[in-house]
C-alpha positions in Angstrom: 0.2 0.4 0.5 0.8 3.7 -1.2 1.7 5.7 1.2 -1.8 7.8 0.7 -3.5 5.5 0.6 -2.4 4.7 4.2 -2.4 7.7 5.3 -5.8 8.1 3.6 -6.9 4.4 6.0 -5.7 6.3 8.4 -8.4 9.1 9.1 -10.9 6.7 7.9 -10.4 4.9 11.2 -9.9 8.3 12.9 -13.3 9.3 12.1 -14.8 5.5 12.4 -14.3 6.0 15.6 -15.1 9.5 15.7 -18.2 8.0 14.6 -18.8 5.7 16.2 -17.7 7.5 19.9 -20.9 9.7 18.7 -23.0 7.3 18.2 -22.8 5.8 21.1 -22.8 9.5 23.2 -26.5 9.8 21.3 -27.9 6.5 22.4 -27.3 7.0 25.4 -28.6 10.6 25.6 -31.8 9.4 23.9 -32.5 6.8 26.6 -32.2 9.3 28.7 -34.7 11.5 26.8 -37.2 9.5 25.8 -38.1 5.9 28.1 -39.6 4.2 25.6 -36.7 3.6 23.0 -34.5 1.4 26.5 -33.7 -1.0 24.0 -33.0 1.2 20.2 -30.9 2.8 23.1 -28.8 -0.1 24.6 -28.4 -1.8 20.5 -27.1 2.2 18.9 -24.5 1.8 22.3 -23.4 -1.4 21.8 -22.5 -0.7 18.5 -21.0 2.6 19.0 -18.6 1.5 20.9 -18.1 -1.4 18.1 -17.9 0.5 15.1 -15.2 3.0 17.4 -13.2 0.0 18.4 -13.1 -0.9 14.7 -11.9 2.8 13.4 -9.3 2.2 16.1 -7.8 -0.3 15.7 -7.5 0.4 11.5 -6.0 4.0 13.5 -3.5 2.0 15.6 -2.7 -1.0 12.6 -2.0 1.7 10.3 0.0 4.1 12.6 2.6 1.0 12.9 2.9 0.4 9.7 3.7 4.1 8.6 5.8 4.1 11.8 7.7 1.1 11.1 8.3 2.5 7.7 9.6 6.1 8.8 12.1 4.3 11.2 13.6 2.0 8.2 13.8 5.3 5.8 15.5 7.3 8.7 17.8 3.8 9.8 18.7 4.2 5.7 20.2 8.3 5.5 21.5 7.9 8.8 23.6 4.8 8.0 24.6 6.7 5.0 25.8 9.9 6.5 
């Protein structure tokens, strides 16, 4: 995967984590405001948490790959002076 695509995946992972957190928060607020929507709000919280965690793991995975690549490039530059 080239650097541009990797940056895009990291950005999407970040936005997905934010979306999941927002979904979980919004569902929790819905449960507090409307007594009839407990099941929907609970499901929304669970889905939001799952989406957020998935986005976080995608972001961390590709960030780790980028860090490793940048370290290799740095090491090469230091050896070649």
